[in-house]
C-alpha positions in Angstrom: 108.3 -29.4 -26.8 110.4 -28.4 -23.8 113.1 -30.8 -24.9 113.1 -29.3 -28.4 113.4 -25.8 -27.1 116.2 -26.9 -24.8 118.2 -28.5 -27.6 117.7 -25.5 -29.9 118.7 -22.9 -27.4 121.6 -24.9 -25.9 123.2 -26.3 -29.1 122.5 -23.5 -31.5 125.2 -20.7 -31.4 127.2 -22.3 -28.6 129.8 -19.6 -28.8 127.5 -17.1 -27.1 127.5 -17.6 -23.3 128.9 -21.1 -23.5 129.4 -21.3 -19.7 125.7 -20.6 -19.1 124.7 -23.1 -21.7 127.0 -25.8 -20.2 125.4 -25.1 -16.8 121.9 -25.5 -18.3 122.9 -28.8 -20.0 124.4 -30.1 -16.7 121.2 -29.1 -14.9 119.0 -30.8 -17.4 121.0 -34.0 -17.2 121.0 -33.9 -13.4 117.2 -33.3 -13.4 116.7 -36.3 -15.8 118.9 -38.5 -13.5 117.0 -37.3 -10.4 113.6 -38.1 -12.0 114.7 -41.6 -13.1 115.9 -42.4 -9.6 112.7 -41.1 -8.0 110.7 -43.4 -10.3 112.7 -46.3 -9.0 112.0 -45.2 -5.4 115.4 -43.6 -4.6 115.5 -40.0 -3.4 119.1 -38.9 -4.0 118.3 -35.4 -2.6 117.3 -36.7 0.8 120.6 -36.0 2.4 120.7 -32.5 0.9 117.1 -31.9 2.2 118.3 -32.9 5.7 121.1 -30.4 5.6 118.8 -27.6 4.5 116.3 -28.5 7.2 119.0 -28.5 9.8 120.1 -25.0 8.9 116.5 -23.8 8.6 115.5 -25.0 12.1 118.7 -23.7 13.8 117.3 -20.1 13.9 113.7 -21.1 14.6 112.8 -20.3 18.2 111.9 -23.4 20.3 108.9 -23.7 22.5 109.8 -23.3 26.2 108.7 -26.1 28.4 106.7 -25.2 31.5 107.9 -27.1 34.5 105.6 -27.7 37.4 106.4 -29.5 40.6 104.0 -31.7 42.5 104.4 -31.9 46.2 105.1 -35.5 47.1 102.7 -36.7 49.8 104.1 -38.6 52.7 102.9 -42.2 53.2 100.8 -41.0 56.2 99.1 -38.3 54.1 98.6 -40.6 51.1 96.9 -43.3 53.3 94.8 -40.7 55.1 93.5 -39.3 51.7 92.9 -42.8 50.4 90.9 -43.8 53.6 88.8 -40.6 53.4 88.0 -41.3 49.7 87.0 -44.9 50.4 84.7 -43.7 53.3 83.0 -41.3 50.8 82.5 -44.1 48.3 81.2 -46.5 51.0 78.7 -43.8 52.1 77.5 -43.4 48.5 77.0 -47.2 48.2 75.1 -47.3 51.5 72.9 -44.5 50.3 72.2 -46.5 47.1 71.3 -49.7 49.1 68.9 -47.7 51.3 67.2 -45.4 48.8 68.3 -46.5 45.3 70.4 -44.9 42.7 67.9 -42.1 42.1 68.5 -40.9 45.7 72.0 -39.8 44.9 72.9 -36.1 44.2 74.6 -35.1 40.9 78.0 -34.9 42.6 77.6 -38.3 44.2 76.7 -39.8 40.8 79.8 -38.2 39.2 82.1 -39.4 42.0 80.7 -42.9 41.6 81.2 -42.8 37.8 84.8 -41.5 38.2 85.5 -44.3 40.6 84.1 -46.9 38.2 86.4 -45.6 35.4 89.6 -46.1 37.5 91.9 -49.0 36.7 93.6 -50.8 39.6 
């Protein structure tokens, strides 16, 4: 039905607004060509879409990155922290061997669980 209306309005009385009718005929042919290519898996408008996307994102504000700095520990400080941590884990394990797992506090159980999840 749309094709019939297109043919009747474009071909009938071509002398009135012939430039507009030619533009509509060209648009219809391009639309048909575009659909045929899409059915074959080729999107001929992909490049045009990239250009439009480029101009659309030029004026879009970008997210600002938050930069944080971490103080680098010296080798001495790193080893000291590691030794203290290992002493704490050893104390927890000694407590388990003396009184069982149930003798641990909630914090000790959490520390032991976190240690078990670490990958070497």
